[in-house]
C-alpha positions in Angstrom: 135.0 157.3 123.3 135.3 154.4 120.9 138.7 153.3 120.1 137.4 152.7 116.6 136.8 156.4 116.2 140.5 157.0 116.4 142.9 155.9 113.7 144.4 152.7 114.9 147.9 153.9 113.9 147.6 157.0 116.1 146.6 155.2 119.3 149.2 155.4 122.0 150.4 152.3 123.8 148.6 151.6 127.0 150.1 153.6 129.9 149.4 151.1 132.6 151.9 148.3 133.5 149.3 145.6 133.1 149.5 142.5 131.0 147.1 143.1 128.1 146.1 139.5 128.2 144.8 140.1 131.7 142.6 142.8 130.4 141.5 140.5 127.5 140.6 137.7 129.9 138.6 140.0 132.2 136.7 141.7 129.4 136.1 138.4 127.6 134.8 136.9 130.9 132.2 139.6 131.2 131.2 139.2 127.6 131.1 135.4 128.0 128.8 135.8 131.0 126.4 138.0 129.0 126.2 135.8 125.9 125.9 132.7 128.2 122.6 134.1 129.5 121.0 133.9 126.0 120.9 130.1 126.3 121.5 129.1 129.9 117.8 129.5 130.8 116.5 127.5 127.8 116.9 124.1 129.4 115.7 125.4 132.8 112.3 126.5 131.5 110.5 123.4 132.7 112.0 123.8 136.2 111.1 127.5 136.2 107.5 126.7 135.2 107.2 124.0 137.8 108.7 126.1 140.6 106.5 129.2 139.9 103.4 127.3 139.1 103.0 128.5 135.5 102.9 126.8 132.1 106.1 126.3 130.0 104.6 128.7 127.4 104.4 131.4 130.0 107.9 130.6 131.3 109.3 130.9 127.8 108.9 134.7 128.2 112.0 134.5 130.4 114.0 133.9 127.2 112.0 136.4 125.0 112.2 139.3 127.4 116.0 139.0 127.6 116.4 138.9 123.8 114.1 141.9 123.3 115.8 144.2 125.8 119.2 143.1 124.6 118.3 144.0 121.0 116.9 147.4 122.1 120.0 148.7 123.9 122.4 147.4 121.3 122.0 150.3 118.9 122.4 153.0 121.6 125.6 151.5 123.1 128.0 153.6 121.0 126.4 156.9 121.9 126.2 156.0 125.6 129.9 154.9 125.6 130.9 158.2 124.1 128.8 160.3 126.5 129.8 158.4 129.7 133.2 157.1 128.8 133.9 153.6 127.7 135.1 152.3 131.0 132.4 153.9 133.0 129.7 152.7 130.6 131.0 149.2 130.7 131.1 149.1 134.5 127.6 150.5 134.7 126.3 147.8 132.2 128.2 145.1 134.1 126.8 146.4 137.5 123.2 146.4 136.2 123.7 142.9 134.7 125.1 141.5 137.9 122.5 143.0 140.3 119.6 142.0 138.0 121.1 138.5 137.8 120.9 138.2 141.6 117.4 139.6 141.6 116.4 137.0 138.9 117.7 134.2 141.2 115.5 135.5 144.1 112.4 136.5 142.0 109.2 135.6 144.0 107.0 135.2 140.9 107.1 135.2 137.1 106.2 138.9 136.7 109.2 139.9 138.9 111.5 137.5 137.0 110.5 139.0 133.7 111.1 142.5 134.9 114.6 141.5 136.2 115.3 139.7 133.0 114.5 142.9 131.0 117.0 144.8 133.3 119.5 142.0 132.8 119.2 142.3 129.0 119.6 146.0 129.1 122.7 145.8 131.1 124.2 142.9 129.1 123.3 144.4 125.7 125.8 147.2 126.0 128.8 145.1 127.1 129.6 142.9 124.0 130.0 145.7 121.4 132.0 147.9 123.8 134.4 145.0 124.6 135.8 145.2 121.1 137.1 148.7 121.7 138.6 147.8 125.1 140.6 145.0 123.5 141.7 147.3 120.7 143.3 149.7 123.2 144.9 147.0 125.3 146.9 145.4 122.4 149.3 146.7 119.9 148.1 146.5 116.3 150.2 143.3 115.5 148.4 141.3 118.2 144.9 142.5 117.9 143.9 139.5 115.8 144.8 137.2 118.7 142.9 139.5 121.1 139.8 139.2 119.0 140.2 135.5 119.1 139.7 135.7 122.9 136.6 137.9 122.3 135.4 135.3 119.7 135.6 132.6 122.3 133.3 134.5 124.5 130.7 135.2 121.8 130.8 131.8 120.0 131.5 129.3 122.9 129.1 130.9 125.5 125.9 129.8 123.7 127.3 126.2 123.6 128.2 126.2 127.3 124.8 127.6 128.3 122.7 124.4 127.8 125.4 122.3 129.5 125.8 124.5 132.5 122.0 125.3 132.7 121.2 121.6 132.5 123.6 120.6 135.2 122.6 123.4 137.6 118.9 122.6 137.1 119.3 118.9 137.5 121.7 119.0 140.5 120.9 122.3 142.3 118.0 124.5 141.2 117.1 126.8 138.3 117.9 129.8 140.6 121.6 129.1 140.2 121.3 129.6 136.4 121.2 133.3 137.4 123.0 133.4 140.8 126.1 132.0 139.2 126.6 135.4 137.5 127.0 137.1 140.9 130.6 136.1 141.9 131.8 136.3 138.3 130.2 139.7 137.8 131.6 141.1 141.0 135.1 139.8 140.2 135.0 141.3 136.7 133.8 144.7 138.0 136.7 144.9 140.5 139.2 143.7 138.0 138.1 146.1 135.2 138.0 149.0 137.7 141.6 148.2 138.7 143.3 147.5 135.4 141.4 149.5 132.8 142.0 153.1 131.8 140.0 155.4 129.6 141.7 155.9 126.2 143.1 159.3 125.2 140.3 161.6 124.0 140.2 162.5 120.4 140.0 166.2 119.5 136.7 165.8 117.8 135.1 163.8 120.6 132.4 166.4 121.2 131.4 166.7 117.6 128.2 165.0 116.3 127.2 163.9 119.7 123.5 164.6 119.4 121.3 161.6 120.1 118.8 160.5 117.4 115.9 159.8 119.7 113.4 159.2 116.9 115.8 156.9 115.1 116.5 155.0 118.3 112.8 154.6 119.0 112.2 153.3 115.4 115.2 150.9 115.5 114.4 149.7 119.0 110.7 149.1 118.1 111.7 147.3 114.9 114.2 145.0 116.6 112.1 144.5 119.7 108.9 143.6 117.8 110.9 141.4 115.4 112.3 139.4 118.4 108.9 139.0 119.9 107.4 137.9 116.6 110.1 135.4 115.9 110.4 134.0 119.4 106.6 133.8 120.1 105.3 133.0 116.7 105.2 129.2 116.8 103.8 129.0 120.3 101.1 131.5 119.5 100.2 130.0 116.0 101.8 132.8 114.0 99.2 134.9 112.2 96.4 132.9 113.7 97.1 135.0 116.8 96.0 138.6 117.1 99.1 139.3 119.3 101.5 138.1 116.6 99.6 140.0 113.9 99.9 143.2 116.0 103.6 142.5 116.8 104.4 141.9 113.1 102.5 145.0 112.0 104.4 147.1 114.5 107.7 145.6 113.3 106.8 146.3 109.7 105.6 149.9 110.4 108.8 150.7 112.3 110.9 149.3 109.6 109.2 151.3 106.8 109.4 154.5 108.9 113.0 153.8 109.9 114.5 153.7 106.4 113.6 157.2 105.2 114.3 158.7 108.6 117.8 157.2 109.1 118.7 157.8 105.4 118.1 161.5 105.8 119.8 162.1 109.1 123.3 163.7 109.3 124.1 161.6 112.4 121.7 158.6 112.3 121.3 156.0 115.0 122.3 153.4 112.4 123.8 154.2 109.0 121.7 152.0 106.6 123.9 153.0 103.7 126.6 150.7 105.0 124.2 147.7 104.7 123.7 148.6 101.0 127.4 148.4 100.2 128.8 145.2 98.7 131.5 144.6 101.4 129.5 145.4 104.5 126.2 144.1 103.2 127.7 140.7 102.3 129.4 140.6 105.7 126.1 141.5 107.4 124.3 138.6 105.6 127.0 136.1 106.4 126.8 137.1 110.1 123.0 136.6 110.0 123.6 133.1 108.7 126.3 132.4 111.3 124.0 133.5 114.1 121.3 131.3 112.8 123.5 128.2 112.6 125.1 128.9 116.0 121.9 129.3 118.0 119.8 126.8 116.0 122.3 123.9 116.4 122.9 124.9 120.0 119.2 124.7 120.9 118.0 121.8 118.7 120.8 119.3 119.0 120.2 118.9 122.7 116.5 118.9 122.1 117.0 116.0 119.6 118.9 113.8 122.0 116.6 114.5 124.9 113.4 113.9 122.9 114.4 110.9 120.8 117.4 109.4 122.6 116.3 109.8 126.2 119.3 112.0 127.4 119.0 114.0 130.5 119.5 117.8 130.4 123.0 117.3 131.7 124.0 114.7 129.1 122.3 116.7 126.3 124.5 119.7 127.2 127.6 117.4 127.3 127.0 116.6 123.7 127.9 120.2 122.9 131.0 120.3 125.2 133.6 118.7 122.8 132.5 121.2 120.1 133.1 124.0 122.6 136.6 122.9 123.3 137.3 122.6 119.6 136.0 126.1 119.0 138.3 127.6 121.7 141.3 126.0 120.1 140.3 127.0 116.6 139.8 130.6 117.6 143.5 131.0 118.3 144.4 129.1 115.1 142.2 131.2 113.0 143.4 134.3 114.8 146.8 133.6 113.3 145.5 132.5 109.9 143.5 135.7 109.5 146.8 137.6 109.3 147.9 135.5 106.3 144.8 134.4 104.4 142.1 136.5 102.8 138.8 136.5 104.8 136.8 135.2 101.8 138.7 132.0 101.6 138.5 131.3 105.3 134.8 131.9 105.3 134.3 129.5 102.3 136.2 126.8 104.1 134.2 127.4 107.3 130.9 127.2 105.5 131.9 124.0 103.8 132.9 122.4 107.1 129.6 123.4 108.7 127.7 122.2 105.7 129.4 118.8 106.0 128.5 118.6 109.6 124.8 119.3 108.9 124.9 116.8 106.0 126.2 114.1 108.4 123.2 114.8 110.6 120.7 114.3 107.8 121.2 110.6 108.4 120.1 110.6 112.0 118.4 107.4 113.3 117.8 105.7 116.6 121.0 103.7 117.0 123.4 106.7 116.9 125.6 107.0 119.9 126.9 109.9 122.0 130.1 110.4 120.0 128.4 110.6 116.6 126.5 113.6 117.9 129.5 115.1 119.6 131.6 114.7 116.4 129.0 116.6 114.5 129.2 119.4 117.0 133.0 119.3 116.8 132.9 119.9 113.1 130.7 122.9 113.7 133.3 124.0 116.2 135.9 123.9 113.5 133.8 125.8 111.0 132.4 128.7 113.1 135.7 130.3 114.0 136.7 130.2 110.3 133.7 132.4 109.6 133.4 134.5 112.8 136.9 136.1 112.9 137.3 136.7 109.2 133.9 138.3 108.9 134.9 140.8 111.6 137.9 141.8 109.6 136.0 142.0 106.3 133.0 143.9 107.6 135.1 146.9 108.7 137.1 147.1 105.5 136.5 150.5 103.8 134.3 151.8 106.7 135.4 155.3 107.8 136.9 155.5 111.3 133.9 157.5 112.6 131.5 154.8 111.4 133.1 151.7 112.8 131.1 151.9 116.1 127.9 151.7 114.1 129.4 148.9 112.0 130.0 147.0 115.2 126.5 147.5 116.5 125.1 146.3 113.2 127.2 143.2 113.1 126.3 142.3 116.6 122.6 143.0 115.8 123.0 140.7 112.8 124.3 137.9 115.0 121.5 138.3 117.6 118.8 138.6 115.0 120.2 135.8 112.9 120.0 133.6 115.9 116.4 134.4 116.4 115.6 133.8 112.8 117.4 130.5 112.8 115.6 129.2 115.9 112.2 130.3 114.5 112.9 128.8 111.1 114.0 125.4 112.5 111.1 125.3 115.0 108.7 125.7 112.2 110.4 123.1 110.0 110.3 120.6 112.9 106.7 121.2 113.7 105.2 121.2 110.3 107.4 118.5 108.8 106.8 116.2 111.7 103.1 116.5 111.1 103.6 115.9 107.4 105.8 112.8 108.0 103.5 111.4 110.7 100.5 111.6 108.4 102.4 109.9 105.6 103.6 107.1 107.9 100.2 106.6 109.4 98.8 105.9 105.9 101.1 102.9 105.8 100.1 101.6 109.2 96.9 99.9 108.3 95.6 96.9 110.5 94.7 95.0 107.3 98.3 95.0 105.9 100.4 91.8 106.4 103.4 93.9 107.5 101.4 95.5 110.3 99.9 92.2 111.5 103.3 90.5 111.4 104.9 93.3 113.5 101.9 93.4 115.9 102.2 89.6 116.5 106.0 89.8 117.0 105.8 92.7 119.5 102.8 91.1 121.3 104.8 87.9 121.7 107.7 89.9 123.1 105.5 91.6 125.8 103.9 88.2 126.6 107.5 86.8 127.2 108.0 89.6 129.6 105.2 88.2 131.8 102.2 90.3 130.6 98.8 88.8 129.9 97.9 88.4 126.2 95.3 91.2 126.2 97.6 93.6 128.0 100.5 92.6 125.7 98.3 93.3 122.7 97.6 96.8 123.9 101.2 97.5 124.7 102.2 96.3 121.2 99.7 98.8 119.6 101.1 101.6 121.8 104.7 100.6 120.9 103.9 100.8 117.1 102.3 104.2 117.6 105.4 105.4 119.5 107.6 104.1 116.7 105.6 106.1 114.1 106.0 109.3 116.2 109.7 108.7 116.7 110.3 108.0 113.0 108.3 111.2 112.1 110.5 113.1 114.5 113.7 111.8 113.0 112.5 112.6 109.5 111.6 116.2 110.6 115.1 116.7 112.1 116.6 115.4 108.9 114.7 118.2 107.1 115.8 120.7 109.6 119.5 119.8 109.1 119.0 120.1 105.3 117.8 123.6 105.9 120.8 124.5 108.1 123.1 123.0 105.5 121.7 125.2 102.8 122.0 128.3 105.1 125.7 127.4 105.6 126.2 127.0 101.9 124.6 130.4 101.2 127.6 132.0 102.8 129.8 130.8 100.0 128.5 133.1 97.2 128.3 136.0 99.7 132.0 135.4 100.6 133.0 135.4 96.9 131.7 139.0 96.6 134.0 140.2 99.3 137.0 142.2 98.1 140.6 141.6 99.3 141.6 143.3 102.5 145.0 144.4 103.7 146.5 141.6 105.9 148.9 141.8 108.8 147.9 145.3 110.0 145.7 146.5 112.8 142.5 144.6 113.2 139.6 146.8 112.5 137.7 147.6 115.5 134.6 149.4 116.8 132.3 149.3 119.7 
């Protein structure tokens, strides 16, 4: 039974003599591990492709399959937690996630790995939304804001740690350890949760409205699953030039069109779409979409930038994100206290401005930038994300009836996941198409008859001759070097465009935040699973 379905003021204090921070750490650890797996495999894809003898395009399904299954199970998590009991459901999800992680590490081929990744996504998808309810029962109302700061660390920092950890494991051990590392953590979390966690007191109306909306679930799952496939595979498969992407997009659109009237007319729908149409929750939903887009897009493309154009290894590319992760962890606790004193709308505005400033600083990217310039940019994002994440959780539940907060939680988590996929797809397209545009414009200026080209060619040729190369060889090396410089500059210009887009996404949160109404501060943090 969701703690959110019970009035926060009527919840009894936990009956077990266990430090609530121990419960928070164990639950957050399990959530951290699940969210980590959305990004840890990204940098390992070349290793997976090489180890299994497949192309990187085929290996990229390792990421897609996890995201799709994760999105599908998300909307059913509240019903399953009510039916099985929150502790039991959480342990089942954690067990499936841990076992499937081990199977992923020992997968003999790509087909088996994809199957185990689907199971891993199904197990992990139910853990994060349920974790909010567990934290709500473990803490008294006055300290729930700080408890959700711990939860925020798991959700926001894990995608940052993923590339760092995945890069180090792939470089120094093997890609198998990107999955096997979950085994000891998962087993420890299962034992700890089984020992310290208790089911909450059952509400009198627990058995009411417990029918499962199978058709609604099928429509929502089809819509989200097809949307994830379309967004994640679109660029690789040439978008609507591919019959597969056309079919996936058509299925997504059809499920969406059928889902709206069905869910709007159900007494107990799988998701209550009327909430998204309200000013408060609708604005919060859109802000969380933007937050997810910025979080995952910067996490994926900043390491890609330094690897592609600055020659960083996978490990060092991940380390660029590490200082930002430390800042995020510290800021979570700071914002957890601020959220009890400052209206969410103002914190969100400040966070959006900080993130926009970080993205603006990256629009001046060029070849001589050092490690700490990139790291400082990520640290600014680490300041801004908590200023949005925790307040939006508070604002999104304001005015939501107690019986609907579980659906609100599922929708907010779906917004974060879907926003991440939209952000990655959007930035991928900006980089691809703008790099082609800039390269074509730059090539127009590189004409052999121009004095500037001839002067550069002679200088570079003289440089290679001074290195001991024959004149003819040095001449060819100079031409190749000029071509590489054109490609590098086109890449830098495309990343500048991408950071402009992310800056605009961050700024879009400001007018949305201004539409939020004031919420009561200092009380129980609104919760849901």
